[in-house]
GUBA-415518 format. One line per field, with one value per atom (N, C-alpha, C, O, CB): residue number from 1; residue in one letter; atom name; z, y, x. Coordinates in steps of 0.05 Angstrom, whole numbers. Each point is the difference from the previous one (the first is absolute). Glycine has a CB too. Example, Ala and Ser with C-alpha at 12.3 -4.5 7.8 and 13.67 -1.06 7.14 Angstrom:
n = c(1, 1, 1, 1, 1, 2, 2, 2, 2, 2)
res = c(A, A, A, A, A, S, S, S, S, S)
atom = c(N, CA, C, O, CB, N, CA, C, O, CB)
up = c(156, 0, 0, 13, 12, -39, 1, 14, 4, -47)
north = c(-114, 24, 24, 0, -23, 44, 24, 22, 22, -35)
east = c(264, -18, 18, 21, -59, 31, 16, -15, 10, 14)
END
This chain:
n = c(1, 1, 1, 1, 1, 2, 2, 2, 2, 2, 3, 3, 3, 3, 3, 4, 4, 4, 4, 4, 5, 5, 5, 5, 5, 6, 6, 6, 6, 6, 7, 7, 7, 7, 7, 8, 8, 8, 8, 8, 9, 9, 9, 9, 9, 10, 10, 10, 10, 10, 11, 11, 11, 11, 11, 12, 12, 12, 12, 12, 13, 13, 13, 13, 13, 14, 14, 14, 14, 14, 15, 15, 15, 15, 15, 16, 16, 16, 16, 16, 17, 17, 17, 17, 17, 18, 18, 18, 18, 18, 19, 19, 19, 19, 19, 20, 20, 20, 20, 20, 21, 21, 21, 21, 21, 22, 22, 22, 22, 22, 23, 23, 23, 23, 23, 24, 24, 24, 24, 24, 25, 25, 25, 25, 25, 26, 26, 26, 26, 26, 27, 27, 27, 27, 27, 28, 28, 28, 28, 28, 29, 29, 29, 29, 29, 30, 30, 30, 30, 30, 31, 31, 31, 31, 31, 32, 32, 32, 32, 32, 33, 33, 33, 33, 33, 34, 34, 34, 34, 34, 35, 35, 35, 35, 35, 36, 36, 36, 36, 36, 37, 37, 37, 37, 37, 38, 38, 38, 38, 38, 39, 39, 39, 39, 39, 40, 40, 40, 40, 40, 41, 41, 41, 41, 41, 42, 42, 42, 42, 42, 43, 43, 43, 43, 43, 44, 44, 44, 44, 44, 45, 45, 45, 45, 45, 46, 46, 46, 46, 46, 47, 47, 47, 47, 47, 48, 48, 48, 48, 48, 49, 49, 49, 49, 49, 50, 50, 50, 50, 50, 51, 51, 51, 51, 51, 52, 52, 52, 52, 52, 53, 53, 53, 53, 53, 54, 54, 54, 54, 54, 55, 55, 55, 55, 55, 56, 56, 56, 56, 56, 57, 57, 57, 57, 57, 58, 58, 58, 58, 58, 59, 59, 59, 59, 59, 60, 60, 60, 60, 60, 61, 61, 61, 61, 61, 62, 62, 62, 62, 62, 63, 63, 63, 63, 63, 64, 64, 64, 64, 64, 65, 65, 65, 65, 65, 66, 66, 66, 66, 66, 67, 67, 67, 67, 67, 68, 68, 68, 68, 68, 69, 69, 69, 69, 69, 70, 70, 70, 70, 70, 71, 71, 71, 71, 71, 72, 72, 72, 72, 72, 73, 73, 73, 73, 73, 74, 74, 74, 74, 74, 75, 75, 75, 75, 75, 76, 76, 76, 76, 76, 77, 77, 77, 77, 77, 78, 78, 78, 78, 78, 79, 79, 79, 79, 79, 80, 80, 80, 80, 80, 81, 81, 81, 81, 81, 82, 82, 82, 82, 82, 83, 83, 83, 83, 83, 84, 84, 84, 84, 84, 85, 85, 85, 85, 85, 86, 86, 86, 86, 86, 87, 87, 87, 87, 87, 88, 88, 88, 88, 88, 89, 89, 89, 89, 89, 90, 90, 90, 90, 90, 91, 91, 91, 91, 91, 92, 92, 92, 92, 92, 93, 93, 93, 93, 93, 94, 94, 94, 94, 94, 95, 95, 95, 95, 95, 96, 96, 96, 96, 96, 97, 97, 97, 97, 97, 98, 98, 98, 98, 98, 99, 99, 99, 99, 99, 100, 100, 100, 100, 100, 101, 101, 101, 101, 101, 102, 102, 102, 102, 102, 103, 103, 103, 103, 103, 104, 104, 104, 104, 104, 105, 105, 105, 105, 105, 106, 106, 106, 106, 106, 107, 107, 107, 107, 107, 108, 108, 108, 108, 108, 109, 109, 109, 109, 109, 110, 110, 110, 110, 110, 111, 111, 111, 111, 111, 112, 112, 112, 112, 112, 113, 113, 113, 113, 113, 114, 114, 114, 114, 114, 115, 115, 115, 115, 115, 116, 116, 116, 116, 116, 117, 117, 117, 117, 117, 118, 118, 118, 118, 118, 119, 119, 119, 119, 119, 120, 120, 120, 120, 120, 121, 121, 121, 121, 121, 122, 122, 122, 122, 122, 123, 123, 123, 123, 123, 124, 124, 124, 124, 124, 125, 125, 125, 125, 125, 126, 126, 126, 126, 126, 127, 127, 127, 127, 127)
res = c(M, M, M, M, M, G, G, G, G, G, F, F, F, F, F, W, W, W, W, W, I, I, I, I, I, F, F, F, F, F, M, M, M, M, M, T, T, T, T, T, V, V, V, V, V, M, M, M, M, M, N, N, N, N, N, L, L, L, L, L, I, I, I, I, I, I, I, I, I, I, P, P, P, P, P, C, C, C, C, C, I, I, I, I, I, M, M, M, M, M, V, V, V, V, V, F, F, F, F, F, F, F, F, F, F, G, G, G, G, G, G, G, G, G, G, F, F, F, F, F, F, F, F, F, F, M, M, M, M, M, K, K, K, K, K, K, K, K, K, K, A, A, A, A, A, P, P, P, P, P, K, K, K, K, K, N, N, N, N, N, I, I, I, I, I, N, N, N, N, N, Y, Y, Y, Y, Y, I, I, I, I, I, F, F, F, F, F, G, G, G, G, G, Y, Y, Y, Y, Y, R, R, R, R, R, T, T, T, T, T, E, E, E, E, E, M, M, M, M, M, S, S, S, S, S, M, M, M, M, M, K, K, K, K, K, N, N, N, N, N, Q, Q, Q, Q, Q, D, D, D, D, D, T, T, T, T, T, W, W, W, W, W, S, S, S, S, S, F, F, F, F, F, A, A, A, A, A, H, H, H, H, H, K, K, K, K, K, Y, Y, Y, Y, Y, C, C, C, C, C, G, G, G, G, G, K, K, K, K, K, I, I, I, I, I, W, W, W, W, W, F, F, F, F, F, I, I, I, I, I, G, G, G, G, G, G, G, G, G, G, I, I, I, I, I, A, A, A, A, A, L, L, L, L, L, L, L, L, L, L, S, S, S, S, S, V, V, V, V, V, Q, Q, Q, Q, Q, L, L, L, L, L, G, G, G, G, G, A, A, A, A, A, M, M, M, M, M, M, M, M, M, M, F, F, F, F, F, V, V, V, V, V, L, L, L, L, L, G, G, G, G, G, K, K, K, K, K, P, P, P, P, P, D, D, D, D, D, H, H, H, H, H, I, I, I, I, I, I, I, I, I, I, G, G, G, G, G, T, T, T, T, T, V, V, V, V, V, G, G, G, G, G, A, A, A, A, A, V, V, V, V, V, L, L, L, L, L, C, C, C, C, C, S, S, S, S, S, V, V, V, V, V, P, P, P, P, P, I, I, I, I, I, V, V, V, V, V, L, L, L, L, L, I, I, I, I, I, I, I, I, I, I, I, I, I, I, I, S, S, S, S, S, A, A, A, A, A, I, I, I, I, I, L, L, L, L, L, T, T, T, T, T, E, E, E, E, E, I, I, I, I, I, A, A, A, A, A, L, L, L, L, L, N, N, N, N, N, K, K, K, K, K, N, N, N, N, N, F, F, F, F, F, D, D, D, D, D, K, K, K, K, K, Y, Y, Y, Y, Y, G, G, G, G, G, N, N, N, N, N, K, K, K, K, K, R, R, R, R, R, K, K, K, K, K, Q, Q, Q, Q, Q)
atom = c(N, CA, C, O, CB, N, CA, C, O, CB, N, CA, C, O, CB, N, CA, C, O, CB, N, CA, C, O, CB, N, CA, C, O, CB, N, CA, C, O, CB, N, CA, C, O, CB, N, CA, C, O, CB, N, CA, C, O, CB, N, CA, C, O, CB, N, CA, C, O, CB, N, CA, C, O, CB, N, CA, C, O, CB, N, CA, C, O, CB, N, CA, C, O, CB, N, CA, C, O, CB, N, CA, C, O, CB, N, CA, C, O, CB, N, CA, C, O, CB, N, CA, C, O, CB, N, CA, C, O, CB, N, CA, C, O, CB, N, CA, C, O, CB, N, CA, C, O, CB, N, CA, C, O, CB, N, CA, C, O, CB, N, CA, C, O, CB, N, CA, C, O, CB, N, CA, C, O, CB, N, CA, C, O, CB, N, CA, C, O, CB, N, CA, C, O, CB, N, CA, C, O, CB, N, CA, C, O, CB, N, CA, C, O, CB, N, CA, C, O, CB, N, CA, C, O, CB, N, CA, C, O, CB, N, CA, C, O, CB, N, CA, C, O, CB, N, CA, C, O, CB, N, CA, C, O, CB, N, CA, C, O, CB, N, CA, C, O, CB, N, CA, C, O, CB, N, CA, C, O, CB, N, CA, C, O, CB, N, CA, C, O, CB, N, CA, C, O, CB, N, CA, C, O, CB, N, CA, C, O, CB, N, CA, C, O, CB, N, CA, C, O, CB, N, CA, C, O, CB, N, CA, C, O, CB, N, CA, C, O, CB, N, CA, C, O, CB, N, CA, C, O, CB, N, CA, C, O, CB, N, CA, C, O, CB, N, CA, C, O, CB, N, CA, C, O, CB, N, CA, C, O, CB, N, CA, C, O, CB, N, CA, C, O, CB, N, CA, C, O, CB, N, CA, C, O, CB, N, CA, C, O, CB, N, CA, C, O, CB, N, CA, C, O, CB, N, CA, C, O, CB, N, CA, C, O, CB, N, CA, C, O, CB, N, CA, C, O, CB, N, CA, C, O, CB, N, CA, C, O, CB, N, CA, C, O, CB, N, CA, C, O, CB, N, CA, C, O, CB, N, CA, C, O, CB, N, CA, C, O, CB, N, CA, C, O, CB, N, CA, C, O, CB, N, CA, C, O, CB, N, CA, C, O, CB, N, CA, C, O, CB, N, CA, C, O, CB, N, CA, C, O, CB, N, CA, C, O, CB, N, CA, C, O, CB, N, CA, C, O, CB, N, CA, C, O, CB, N, CA, C, O, CB, N, CA, C, O, CB, N, CA, C, O, CB, N, CA, C, O, CB, N, CA, C, O, CB, N, CA, C, O, CB, N, CA, C, O, CB, N, CA, C, O, CB, N, CA, C, O, CB, N, CA, C, O, CB, N, CA, C, O, CB, N, CA, C, O, CB, N, CA, C, O, CB, N, CA, C, O, CB, N, CA, C, O, CB, N, CA, C, O, CB, N, CA, C, O, CB, N, CA, C, O, CB, N, CA, C, O, CB, N, CA, C, O, CB, N, CA, C, O, CB, N, CA, C, O, CB, N, CA, C, O, CB, N, CA, C, O, CB, N, CA, C, O, CB, N, CA, C, O, CB, N, CA, C, O, CB, N, CA, C, O, CB, N, CA, C, O, CB, N, CA, C, O, CB, N, CA, C, O, CB, N, CA, C, O, CB, N, CA, C, O, CB, N, CA, C, O, CB)
up = c(540, 19, 8, 23, -42, 0, 5, 21, 17, -63, 44, 18, 28, 20, -57, 39, 26, 13, 24, -41, 2, 10, 10, 22, -53, 15, 8, 27, 18, -67, 51, 24, 24, 22, -51, 25, 22, 10, 24, -44, 2, 8, 15, 20, -60, 29, 13, 28, 18, -63, 49, 26, 20, 24, -47, 13, 18, 8, 18, -38, 6, 5, 28, 15, -64, 57, 27, 22, 19, -38, 18, 21, 2, 22, -28, -17, 0, 13, 16, -58, 36, 13, 30, 15, -58, 50, 29, 14, 23, -33, -2, 12, 3, 21, -40, -2, 0, 22, 17, -67, 49, 19, 28, 20, -56, 38, 27, 13, 24, -39, 0, 11, 6, 21, -47, 9, 5, 25, 17, -67, 53, 23, 26, 21, -52, 30, 24, 11, 24, -40, -2, 8, 6, 19, -47, 12, 3, -10, -24, 19, 23, -9, -11, 6, 29, -52, -9, 24, 20, -62, 41, 23, 12, 24, -43, 2, 9, -7, -21, 17, 22, -5, -23, 0, 48, -69, -23, -13, 7, -15, -10, -12, -28, -15, 41, -34, -27, -1, -17, 5, 30, -2, 27, 20, -58, 38, 24, 7, -14, 29, 9, 10, 14, 23, -17, -19, 9, 9, -17, -13, 56, 11, 23, 8, -21, 23, 21, 25, 12, -29, 23, 24, -5, 18, -6, -35, -5, -1, 4, -29, 20, -3, 26, -1, -48, 71, 25, 10, 7, 5, -14, 9, -12, -14, 57, -37, -12, 9, -15, 13, 27, 10, -15, -8, 53, -49, -14, -29, -12, 43, -43, -28, -4, -18, 14, 22, -2, 5, -14, 28, 6, 7, -23, -8, 56, -60, -21, -25, -12, 28, -22, -23, 5, -18, 7, 35, 6, 0, -11, 39, -16, 2, -27, -8, 54, -61, -27, -19, -17, 25, -5, -17, 3, -19, 22, 22, 5, -14, -13, 57, -42, -13, -30, -13, 50, -48, -29, -10, -20, 21, 14, -8, 0, -20, 39, 3, 2, -19, -14, 62, -49, -18, -30, -16, 50, -40, -28, -8, -23, 29, 11, -6, -4, -19, 45, -8, -3, -26, -14, 64, -56, -25, -25, -19, 43, -23, -23, -7, -23, 35, 9, -5, -8, -18, 51, -21, -7, -28, -16, 64, -55, -26, -22, -20, 40, -15, -20, -3, -22, 33, 12, -1, -15, -16, 59, -38, -14, -30, -16, 57, -48, -29, -13, -24, 34, 4, -11, -6, -19, 44, -8, -4, -26, -12, 61, -59, -24, -25, -21, 49, -24, -23, -22, 5, 27, -56, -23, -3, -20, 26, 12, -2, -19, -7, 54, -56, -18, 13, 25, -47, 6, 10, 18, 20, -61, 36, 18, 28, 19, -60, 44, 26, 14, 24, -39, 0, 11, 9, 21, -52, 14, 7, 25, 16, -64, 50, 23, 26, 20, -49, 28, 24, 6, 24, -35, -9, 5, 12, 17, -55, 29, 10, 30, 16, -62, 52, 28, 17, 23, -38, 5, 16, 5, 19, -38, 1, 3, 25, 11, -60, 57, 23, 27, 21, -49, 28, 25, 14, 24, -44, 6, 15, 11, 21, -51, 17, 10, 27, 19, -66, 49, 25, 22, 22, -48, 19, 20, 9, 24, -45, 3, 7, 19, 20, -64, 39, 18, 27, 21, -61, 41, 25, 16, 24, -45, 6, 14, 13, 22, -54, 19, 12, 25, 20, -66, 44, 23, 24, 22, -53, 25, 22, 12, 24, -47, 6, 10, 17, 21, -62, 33, 17, 26, 21, -62, 41, 25, 18, 24, -47, 12, 16, 10, 23, -50, 11, 9, 24, 20, -66, 44, 21, 25, 23, -57, 31, 23, 15, 24, -48, 9, 11, 7, 15, -41, 15, 4, 7, -9, -23, 49, 5, -23, -19, 69, -48, -22, -6, -21, 32, 8, -4, -10, -5, 42, -40, -10, 22, -6, -34, 65, 22, 4, -2, 25, -18, 3, 24, 22, -44, 19, 22, 18, -9, -19, 54, 19, -4, -2, 36, -36, -5, 26, -1, -40)
north = c(1547, -7, 25, 2, -49, 64, 24, 18, 11, -14, 6, 17, -12, 14, 2, -43, -14, 5, 6, -41, 33, 5, 29, 4, -39, 54, 28, 4, 13, 0, -23, 4, -14, 11, -7, -27, -14, 15, 4, -48, 54, 16, 25, 7, -24, 31, 24, -5, 16, 2, -41, -7, -9, -1, -11, 5, -10, 22, -3, -42, 68, 21, 12, 1, 10, -4, 13, -20, 7, 23, -55, -19, -4, -2, -21, 23, -3, 24, -2, -25, 51, 25, -1, 8, 18, -36, -1, -20, 6, 5, -33, -19, 12, -2, -37, 53, 12, 22, -1, -9, 29, 22, -9, 11, 21, -51, -11, -12, 5, -14, -7, -12, 21, -2, -39, 61, 22, 16, 5, -2, 4, 16, -16, 12, 14, -52, -16, 0, 1, -30, 27, -2, 28, 2, -43, 61, 25, 23, 2, -25, 39, 24, 20, 0, -8, 26, 22, 14, 5, 2, -1, 10, 26, 2, -22, 39, 25, 4, -8, 27, -7, 7, 20, 20, -28, 2, 17, 2, -16, 4, 30, 4, -12, 5, 37, -58, -11, -30, -10, 47, -52, -29, -13, 8, -5, -22, -15, 3, 11, -4, -19, 1, 27, 4, -55, 70, 28, 8, 5, 6, -11, 11, 18, 0, -41, 56, 19, -15, 9, 22, -53, -15, -14, 0, -7, -4, -15, 19, -8, -26, 60, 19, 17, 20, -18, -11, 15, 0, 20, -32, -12, -3, -25, -15, 40, -31, -23, -26, -20, 47, -28, -25, -6, -23, 32, 10, -5, -6, -17, 48, -18, -4, -29, -14, 62, -58, -27, -21, -20, 37, -12, -18, -3, -22, 34, 11, -1, -15, -15, 59, -41, -14, -30, -16, 57, -48, -29, -13, -21, 30, 5, -11, -2, -21, 40, 3, 0, -18, -14, 61, -48, -18, -29, -15, 48, -41, -28, -6, -20, 21, 18, -3, -2, -17, 42, -7, 0, -25, -12, 62, -60, -24, -24, -15, 35, -25, -23, 3, -19, 13, 30, 5, -2, -10, 40, -21, -2, -29, -7, 51, -60, -29, -13, -15, 13, 8, -11, 9, -15, 14, 27, 11, -13, -5, 48, -48, -13, -27, -5, 27, -38, -26, 3, -14, -6, 39, 4, 11, -10, 19, 11, 12, -20, -2, 47, -60, -19, -23, -8, 19, -20, -21, 9, -15, -2, 42, 10, 3, -6, 30, -15, 3, -28, -2, 46, -64, -27, -10, -15, 6, 17, -9, 10, -13, 13, 24, 11, -5, 11, 24, -50, -7, -14, -19, 15, 15, -11, 10, -7, -33, 57, 11, 24, 9, -24, 24, 24, 25, 2, -22, 38, 24, 17, 11, -10, 0, 16, -12, 15, -1, -40, -12, 5, 7, -43, 33, 5, 29, 6, -41, 53, 29, 6, 16, -6, -22, 5, -10, 14, -16, -23, -12, 16, 6, -52, 53, 15, 28, 9, -33, 37, 26, -2, 17, -2, -35, -4, -6, 11, -28, 0, -7, 24, 1, -47, 66, 24, 16, 14, -12, -5, 16, -13, 13, 4, -43, -14, 11, 4, -45, 45, 12, 27, 7, -33, 42, 27, -3, 15, 3, -37, -5, -8, 10, -23, -5, -8, 23, 1, -47, 63, 23, 18, 10, -12, 7, 17, -13, 13, 5, -44, -15, 1, 3, -33, 27, 1, 27, 2, -35, 55, 26, 3, 12, 7, -28, 1, -16, 10, -4, -30, -17, 12, -2, -38, 52, 12, 24, 4, -19, 31, 23, -8, 12, 14, -47, -11, -9, 6, -20, -1, -9, 23, -1, -41, 63, 23, 13, 7, 0, -3, 12, -17, 10, 14, -50, -18, 0, -2, -27, 33, -2, 27, 2, -43, 63, 27, 19, -3, -6, 29, 21, 20, -3, -3, 26, 18, 18, 13, -13, -1, 15, -18, 10, 22, -57, -19, -13, -13, 40, -23, -13, -29, -5, 50, -63, -29, -3, 11, -26, 1, -5, -22, -17, 30, -11, -20, -24, 2, 33, -59, -25, -12, -21, 14)
east = c(-558, 20, 16, 8, -5, 2, 16, -14, 14, 5, -45, -15, 0, 3, -32, 27, 1, 28, 1, -34, 54, 27, 2, 10, 10, -29, 1, -16, 11, -7, -28, -16, 12, -1, -40, 53, 13, 24, 3, -18, 31, 23, -9, 12, 15, -47, -10, -10, 3, -15, -1, -11, 21, -6, -37, 66, 21, 20, 16, -21, 4, 20, -3, 20, -21, -23, -4, 7, 13, -48, 25, 8, 30, 11, -54, 57, 29, 13, 19, -21, -8, 10, -5, 17, -25, -15, -7, 19, 9, -57, 54, 19, 28, 13, -39, 35, 26, 2, 18, -14, -22, 1, -7, 11, -22, -7, -7, 25, 5, -52, 62, 24, 21, 13, -22, 11, 19, -7, 17, -9, -34, -8, 1, 6, -36, 25, 2, 29, 4, -42, 57, 28, 12, 16, -12, -12, 13, -18, -4, 49, -54, -16, 19, 24, -59, 25, 17, 12, -14, -14, 54, 14, -12, -4, 45, -47, -10, -29, -9, 55, -61, -28, 1, 14, -29, -1, 0, -28, -18, 66, -52, -26, -1, -19, 14, 25, 1, -4, -15, 46, -17, 0, -6, 11, 22, -52, -6, -29, -16, 62, -53, -27, -2, 9, -13, -10, 0, -29, -17, 56, -43, -25, 8, 23, -50, 8, 6, 12, 19, -56, 24, 9, 27, 16, -64, 52, 25, 24, 23, -48, 20, 22, 5, 14, -24, -2, 4, 29, 11, -58, 59, 28, 11, -14, 5, 34, 14, -13, 0, 42, -51, -12, -26, -4, 24, -37, -25, 5, -13, -11, 44, 8, 9, -9, 22, 5, 10, -22, -2, 47, -61, -22, -20, -7, 12, -12, -20, 11, -15, -3, 43, 11, 2, -6, 32, -18, 3, -28, -4, 45, -61, -27, -13, -10, 6, 5, -13, 16, -12, -4, 42, 16, -8, -1, 38, -42, -9, -26, -4, 28, -43, -26, 4, -12, -11, 39, 4, 14, -8, 11, 17, 14, -18, -2, 44, -56, -18, -23, -8, 20, -24, -23, 9, -16, -4, 44, 9, 4, -7, 30, -12, 3, -27, -4, 47, -62, -27, -13, -13, 9, 7, -11, 12, -15, 7, 33, 13, -14, -6, 50, -49, -12, -29, -10, 41, -46, -28, -2, -17, 6, 27, -2, 8, -14, 25, 10, 9, -21, -6, 54, -58, -21, -25, -11, 29, -26, -24, 5, -17, 4, 37, 6, 4, -7, 29, -13, 2, -28, -5, 48, -62, -28, -12, -17, 12, 14, -11, 18, -5, -18, 44, 18, -16, -14, 53, -37, -15, -28, -13, 41, -37, -27, 0, 22, -33, -12, -1, 11, 1, -42, 51, 13, -18, 10, 16, -52, -17, -2, -3, -24, 29, 0, 27, 1, -34, 55, 26, 3, 10, 9, -30, 1, -16, 8, -2, -30, -17, 13, 2, -42, 49, 13, 26, 5, -24, 34, 25, -6, 15, 6, -42, -7, -9, 8, -21, -2, -9, 24, 3, -47, 62, 24, 19, 14, -17, 2, 17, -8, 17, -11, -31, -9, 7, 0, -37, 43, 5, 25, -1, -20, 44, 23, -6, 11, 19, -46, -7, -14, 6, -9, -15, -15, 20, -2, -40, 61, 19, 18, 7, -7, 8, 16, -15, 12, 12, -49, -17, -2, 2, -28, 20, -2, 26, 0, -35, 58, 25, 5, 12, 6, -26, 3, -17, 9, 1, -35, -18, 12, 0, -40, 48, 11, 26, 4, -24, 36, 25, -6, 13, 11, -43, -8, -12, 6, -14, -8, -11, 23, 0, -42, 62, 22, 17, 9, -8, 3, 15, -15, 13, 5, -44, -15, -1, -3, -24, 29, 0, 27, 1, -35, 55, 27, 13, 19, -14, -16, 11, -23, -22, 60, -32, -20, 0, 15, -9, -24, -3, 25, 2, -50, 67, 25, 23, 22, -37, 9, 20, 17, 20, -18, -10, 14, -11, -24, 31, 12, -8, -18, 7, 36, -65, -18, 12, 14, -54, 34, 8, -17, -25, 40, -3, -15, -9, -13, 39)
END
């Protein structure tokens, strides 16, 4: 039971972080463009408009994706409750990779949205 609790907690940490930062970024991007904290890509750091847009867009993906991941991760771990440790470990290890895939997809989708809404210099495109 102890190993199941450990694996469940480990699998819920990243989705919880995604929900927290997703909600934070949707409401308020870091004030200044910086190289330490936030969604930092070449396109998102062009100017304040691209910076704010990228945080709001990516934040929404992280928030919604994080909530979905919480239920999927918890549901999958409930399925292996009481199973042998090697099954819990295998399922837990596979589940650890799912948030990484979502984070990569969110970056790709955010960059696509940035390129759709801004030109290569960071100027807003005419709609």
